[in-house]
Steps between C-alpha positions, in 0.01 A plus 500: 500500500868513603718770350801427281737577792314259730508225235876549461549495876309171522744343251815595692716199585858388556528446123421867446765596756763284324439689174520848661875557459496858625308405815741214575794740472329737743429221750860371487634856544274548804609170658865586437466846655328354811776241527757785502298665776493183709877456463549859617310429821793283613785752434585636849578857595870527599590509868167373643436188708155411363443241777440781754226657289353157436498443876308826547236397244473155655462646850212712375332204334550645155274792587551874520566730209832320448313173460266654245790647299684168526194327354478745208875467434490118487719465811766743370469726806543210742815397314608870472574486128533775239128464422395544863298813422345324204278720285317655796663848471371519141152394613506769769622763253231406247226532765635834621519644145150370431365669813685825423371503144151536644599787733779694324374697191834466314503119529127487420562690176782258409263207560262645238767556234496139381813304416746788554352579840506132598872478414568808712313353799690173456825697513392673822407155641850371428664797670276459806578127503874576535431742786274259688740210446792711634311589818385141556841345429674749732247421774564127452877559516473695827255245643732208412791668678297506822379142477648220709392140513611186675782464242633856545459824307315514171770721337856377489666844462253787568575850385466746212644260242247228591210745484613622157544148363163394642320800349664449159421127500136534604424803279673333205297184556173694502587695183596175325165343595316814380677468163439124490129553566475751215674253268252227592209734430641606163651172375332234712149418609306669783591793724868469591481673839202289610666179380813571704291536816295196398811282454636612836181392678462173308864407564423474871177302464675153502675590826173626650320176396785294647466698826125438504544124442775491766254652751263220411770233537601622846135517613487879534220499236253217448459339155136611497606862553760477220239357264252769600767764450571378145129509420472852644806610298341383174169661595676831577683487164171436318338789694789732407472408130126566509532837674793619288300431186176645640395832347202728463432580138358847454319537167627787285290620205634701207248706293454459127642760265448552131793563261365562151249228428648249747425454872781435748505422869200398704700218655478388862801381691587459866757633742630229736547609862693243703370402841856514635632809326784550747649153445756374755622847600283544819625181675864586415464855635313389811735217592812710434383780731386267778818292498737798536467539883561126560801501267659807668439344840675182382813702407520657847683205654675178420357258252199331648455770762198722545499873492424685820317821583206647313620375162533147628149512648356627170699234311360224720144634473527510120654154473352234269178354633441772761146652502638853460697390193197331342277800554758752379586281201138474388438873553810602302414261213155666473653849516764434233242328280294820482805724486681319220178455298440875522853556370487266199141576391374857461119503444493863385778447246338183367163678466664791315673263258170324427329835438787608275457200270122506506449199731240486776347260748132429411277684744786714641569854386859563375742697718458530874212252522714235325793571737266460800372170356854368458581605855184329626581172324869506584439563870285188524739293295791612720304400811463145364867499390619617844300228676648245260854619577439491876366143486783373279771667710366432850427128447867411444600725791274295726653175371854636537454626856289216642629196316854589391429481127810621303515872432513450123134404497402859587208661321717760324732237351208287378338804334824594325559145373141460373487847340835464320408151380168623359670793325775281348256237378285773343803638311599151380145452369518840325822401325350168393190674363718745310698206356181329383370821346830535311462141375146569377614818320784315326261225388255758365779667302613168351142418397464848344813450291384155394185646354 
């Protein structure tokens, strides 16, 4: 028999949404904030000829680490706007703090302090975001001063003043987006940071589809291939949804205890262990590291030129579609899958917490044996998750390198879009369920007063 929550979920409709006033306000606030973000991606940085940077990205086919950042920023980097860095410095700072909290005892103790410790870690993340954004923006300013395209220099008036204005503009843009993301999380719907990245990727999908159809019109791609590509895209999305929801449910039993004449406990619950515990972090780490040599080699000469020497050779060997790139990409995804899973899930700590509250896995002794069991299960789940990430990420790479499919159809971008969509829809459903529960409670109170 379905539970009360499942019965309510089955009755959700557009009529329910129209009555949920609080949810509608949150949705409108989220859409307004994302509109502000999109407007900001067209405000240029002073003193920069964006056409030169756009020429560099076009000469590289939209690839390289610049192409990946341009995808995440919704084209803001290619237009060299104040949101060119997007929210990526904050993402990097969050990952670094999360890794350090598992290795540094002081940060680890803050992590265990609850709400106060979480606020302190968030403060450290903001400080680190400013530092990372300053380094990245200064590197972009210096790189722009050395760039020349067919239309001339990228910077109109290079020098200390340009570097200062560029750093202030880019760091200010990143800090504003960080604040905007926090406002969306608090007053809107969904995770604000994820939605900003999501909107940046989705904003470029129409252009990517137009490019794909243009390739079909010119005969570069056959209609049969385009149709097959669309079918494969839907199949990959369905596969991602299935794998992101897949989990291993470990049964947890709590013993009965007697308080006076009454018995408490004795319940059985489950601990869900996701197949892909590491999420989208391994592909982002792997692609970022592998694209660095090619990007540096691209800056060594004029726009559209190739880097020479050892760095240029490495950059060419690690280019999109090359066998060395594919092998290294797959190997690094597997490595970061295990590494990041080990960081975010501590089997010994989980086993100790279960033992502390009296929980145990049937047939497994509490303590070390439980930790070993969690490690055993998680290792096998991570193996499946790593294979899933490799398949999802390498398939688009093959299509991009061999058939010229637009870069925005990469595996990482699809995973981000699907994951954020699933999370946002889940939160909308939660708000609708809460609204229905409130309606039932009000009706029950009215009936009670009538009696």
